[in-house]
Backbone as JSON Lines, residues from 0, in Angstrom:
{"i":0,"aa":"M","n":[33.5,-80.1,74.75],"ca":[33.42,-81.28,75.11],"c":[33.77,-82.29,74.16]}
{"i":1,"aa":"L","n":[34.62,-83.24,74.51],"ca":[34.92,-84.55,73.64],"c":[34.53,-85.8,74.34]}
{"i":2,"aa":"K","n":[33.81,-86.69,73.32],"ca":[33.29,-87.94,73.85],"c":[33.55,-88.88,72.82]}
{"i":3,"aa":"G","n":[33.92,-90.11,72.96],"ca":[33.97,-90.98,71.94],"c":[35.23,-92.07,72.42]}
{"i":4,"aa":"G","n":[35.55,-92.86,71.31],"ca":[36.57,-93.98,71.16],"c":[37.24,-94.03,70.16]}
{"i":5,"aa":"N","n":[37.66,-95.12,69.82],"ca":[38.71,-95.22,68.72],"c":[38.17,-95.16,67.39]}
{"i":6,"aa":"D","n":[36.76,-95.52,67.15],"ca":[36.11,-95.23,65.92],"c":[35.32,-94.36,65.71]}
{"i":7,"aa":"E","n":[35.01,-93.49,66.81],"ca":[33.76,-92.49,66.68],"c":[34.21,-91.45,67.74]}
{"i":8,"aa":"L","n":[34.14,-90.04,67.23],"ca":[34.59,-89.08,68.15],"c":[33.41,-87.89,67.95]}
{"i":9,"aa":"R","n":[32.96,-87.41,69.07],"ca":[31.77,-86.38,69.13],"c":[32.52,-85.07,69.67]}
{"i":10,"aa":"I","n":[32.44,-84.04,68.95],"ca":[32.98,-82.67,69.56],"c":[31.79,-81.9,69.76]}
{"i":11,"aa":"V","n":[31.73,-81.28,70.86],"ca":[30.4,-80.53,71.17],"c":[30.73,-79.05,71.39]}
{"i":12,"aa":"F","n":[30.22,-78.07,70.62],"ca":[30.59,-76.85,70.84],"c":[29.26,-76.11,71.27]}
{"i":13,"aa":"S","n":[29.21,-74.86,71.64],"ca":[27.8,-74.2,72.0],"c":[26.96,-74.19,70.92]}
{"i":14,"aa":"T","n":[27.54,-74.23,69.61],"ca":[26.5,-73.93,68.49],"c":[26.43,-75.15,67.58]}
{"i":15,"aa":"H","n":[27.45,-76.0,67.7],"ca":[27.4,-77.12,66.77],"c":[27.88,-78.29,67.49]}
{"i":16,"aa":"D","n":[27.34,-79.57,66.79],"ca":[27.89,-80.8,67.47],"c":[28.48,-81.51,65.99]}
{"i":17,"aa":"I","n":[29.73,-82.1,66.31],"ca":[30.3,-82.64,65.22],"c":[30.7,-83.99,65.49]}
{"i":18,"aa":"L","n":[30.3,-84.97,64.58],"ca":[30.52,-86.48,64.93],"c":[31.61,-86.74,63.71]}
{"i":19,"aa":"V","n":[32.6,-87.4,64.17],"ca":[33.69,-87.81,63.35],"c":[33.91,-89.25,63.43]}
{"i":20,"aa":"K","n":[33.8,-90.12,62.35],"ca":[33.98,-91.47,62.19],"c":[35.25,-92.0,61.45]}
{"i":21,"aa":"G","n":[35.72,-92.85,61.95],"ca":[37.14,-93.34,61.28],"c":[37.77,-94.38,62.11]}
{"i":22,"aa":"R","n":[39.14,-94.13,62.13],"ca":[40.01,-95.33,62.83],"c":[41.05,-94.68,63.6]}
{"i":23,"aa":"N","n":[41.3,-95.28,64.84],"ca":[42.38,-94.75,65.65],"c":[42.13,-93.36,66.1]}
{"i":24,"aa":"L","n":[41.12,-93.04,66.53],"ca":[40.57,-91.65,66.79],"c":[40.96,-91.14,68.21]}
{"i":25,"aa":"S","n":[41.2,-91.98,69.04],"ca":[41.57,-91.73,70.39],"c":[42.6,-90.68,70.58]}
{"i":26,"aa":"S","n":[43.88,-90.94,69.65],"ca":[44.76,-89.98,69.6],"c":[44.4,-88.59,69.06]}
{"i":27,"aa":"L","n":[43.56,-88.61,68.27],"ca":[43.09,-87.33,67.6],"c":[42.25,-86.46,68.8]}
{"i":28,"aa":"A","n":[41.63,-87.13,69.73],"ca":[41.0,-86.51,70.87],"c":[41.92,-85.77,71.76]}
{"i":29,"aa":"S","n":[43.0,-86.37,72.02],"ca":[44.05,-85.54,72.89],"c":[44.61,-84.25,72.07]}
{"i":30,"aa":"D","n":[44.86,-84.47,70.86],"ca":[45.24,-83.23,70.09],"c":[44.3,-82.35,70.04]}
{"i":31,"aa":"L","n":[42.92,-82.55,69.71],"ca":[41.92,-81.62,70.02],"c":[42.03,-80.97,71.2]}
{"i":32,"aa":"A","n":[41.91,-81.75,72.22],"ca":[42.11,-81.09,73.73],"c":[43.09,-80.19,73.85]}
{"i":33,"aa":"A","n":[44.18,-80.51,73.42],"ca":[45.37,-79.4,73.46],"c":[45.39,-78.33,72.32]}
{"i":34,"aa":"H","n":[44.59,-78.18,71.53],"ca":[44.32,-77.25,70.46],"c":[45.33,-77.32,69.4]}
{"i":35,"aa":"R","n":[45.95,-78.69,69.12],"ca":[46.74,-78.95,68.19],"c":[46.24,-79.33,66.72]}
{"i":36,"aa":"V","n":[44.92,-79.2,66.44],"ca":[44.41,-79.53,65.18],"c":[43.86,-78.22,64.59]}
{"i":37,"aa":"A","n":[44.25,-77.98,63.31],"ca":[43.84,-76.65,62.48],"c":[42.75,-77.35,61.7]}
{"i":38,"aa":"K","n":[42.73,-78.48,61.21],"ca":[41.74,-78.88,60.05],"c":[41.45,-80.3,60.27]}
{"i":39,"aa":"L","n":[40.2,-80.51,60.01],"ca":[39.86,-82.3,59.91],"c":[39.5,-82.3,58.51]}
{"i":40,"aa":"Q","n":[39.83,-83.36,57.78],"ca":[39.42,-83.89,56.55],"c":[39.11,-85.31,56.14]}
{"i":41,"aa":"E","n":[38.18,-85.5,55.58],"ca":[37.82,-87.05,55.24],"c":[38.92,-87.27,54.35]}
{"i":42,"aa":"L","n":[39.22,-88.71,54.29],"ca":[40.2,-89.04,53.23],"c":[39.32,-89.42,51.98]}
{"i":43,"aa":"N","n":[40.02,-89.49,50.85],"ca":[39.28,-89.75,49.54],"c":[39.4,-91.31,49.55]}
{"i":44,"aa":"R","n":[38.65,-91.89,48.69],"ca":[38.38,-93.27,48.62],"c":[39.9,-94.04,48.51]}
{"i":45,"aa":"L","n":[40.5,-93.55,47.51],"ca":[41.93,-94.25,47.43],"c":[42.75,-94.27,48.73]}
{"i":46,"aa":"D","n":[42.79,-93.09,49.42],"ca":[43.63,-93.13,50.49],"c":[43.02,-93.93,51.59]}
{"i":47,"aa":"R","n":[41.86,-94.17,51.56],"ca":[41.39,-95.18,52.8],"c":[41.97,-96.53,52.56]}
{"i":48,"aa":"F","n":[42.25,-96.87,51.34],"ca":[42.82,-98.09,51.25],"c":[44.51,-98.06,51.42]}
{"i":49,"aa":"L","n":[45.01,-97.11,51.19],"ca":[46.4,-96.94,51.2],"c":[46.81,-96.81,52.82]}
{"i":50,"aa":"N","n":[46.1,-96.27,53.46],"ca":[46.44,-95.69,54.88],"c":[45.87,-96.88,55.8]}
{"i":51,"aa":"E","n":[47.01,-97.95,56.02],"ca":[46.51,-99.07,56.77],"c":[46.59,-98.93,58.47]}
{"i":52,"aa":"T","n":[47.46,-97.91,58.75],"ca":[47.68,-97.74,60.08],"c":[47.63,-96.27,60.43]}
{"i":53,"aa":"G","n":[47.39,-95.72,61.87],"ca":[47.32,-94.48,62.03],"c":[45.91,-94.14,61.88]}
{"i":54,"aa":"V","n":[45.71,-92.67,62.39],"ca":[44.57,-92.14,62.4],"c":[43.91,-91.83,60.9]}
{"i":55,"aa":"F","n":[42.67,-91.93,60.73],"ca":[42.16,-91.51,59.43],"c":[40.64,-91.42,59.61]}
{"i":56,"aa":"I","n":[40.05,-90.57,59.0],"ca":[38.64,-89.94,59.08],"c":[38.0,-90.42,57.81]}
{"i":57,"aa":"R","n":[36.82,-90.88,58.02],"ca":[36.08,-91.49,56.91],"c":[34.8,-90.79,56.58]}
{"i":58,"aa":"E","n":[34.36,-90.1,57.73],"ca":[33.06,-89.22,57.73],"c":[33.19,-88.19,58.79]}
{"i":59,"aa":"I","n":[32.68,-87.17,58.34],"ca":[32.54,-85.85,59.25],"c":[31.01,-85.52,59.18]}
{"i":60,"aa":"S","n":[30.19,-85.23,60.29],"ca":[29.1,-84.68,60.04],"c":[28.91,-83.64,61.2]}
{"i":61,"aa":"V","n":[28.19,-82.49,60.56],"ca":[28.16,-81.35,61.48],"c":[26.65,-81.03,61.54]}
{"i":62,"aa":"E","n":[26.12,-80.52,62.74],"ca":[24.81,-80.43,62.97],"c":[24.69,-79.17,64.05]}
{"i":63,"aa":"Q","n":[23.83,-78.32,63.72],"ca":[23.53,-77.32,64.9],"c":[23.04,-78.02,66.23]}
{"i":64,"aa":"A","n":[23.58,-77.44,67.4],"ca":[23.35,-77.82,68.59],"c":[21.79,-78.04,68.91]}
{"i":65,"aa":"G","n":[21.24,-79.02,69.61],"ca":[20.04,-79.19,69.72],"c":[19.08,-79.77,68.57]}
{"i":66,"aa":"E","n":[19.73,-80.05,67.36],"ca":[18.81,-80.74,66.48],"c":[18.47,-82.21,66.85]}
{"i":67,"aa":"N","n":[17.53,-82.79,66.69],"ca":[17.17,-84.04,66.94],"c":[18.01,-85.0,66.07]}
{"i":68,"aa":"R","n":[18.48,-86.08,66.83],"ca":[19.26,-87.17,65.87],"c":[18.39,-88.33,65.81]}
{"i":69,"aa":"A","n":[18.74,-89.09,64.81],"ca":[17.87,-90.37,64.43],"c":[18.56,-91.49,64.96]}
């Protein structure tokens, strides 16, 4: 299951929940749904400043399904 918007995307699997934060993530959701994504990776600090347009990921957090969130 995919939930989210342009700056935050939540991917839910039976065993893990993944929260992706960044910019322009709505197009990433359609690629994930079509199984066209092989790898997600956070950008390093320099790349964040160089990438002014397009999709970029600034944070990825992975939790086991059912963990309490703060």
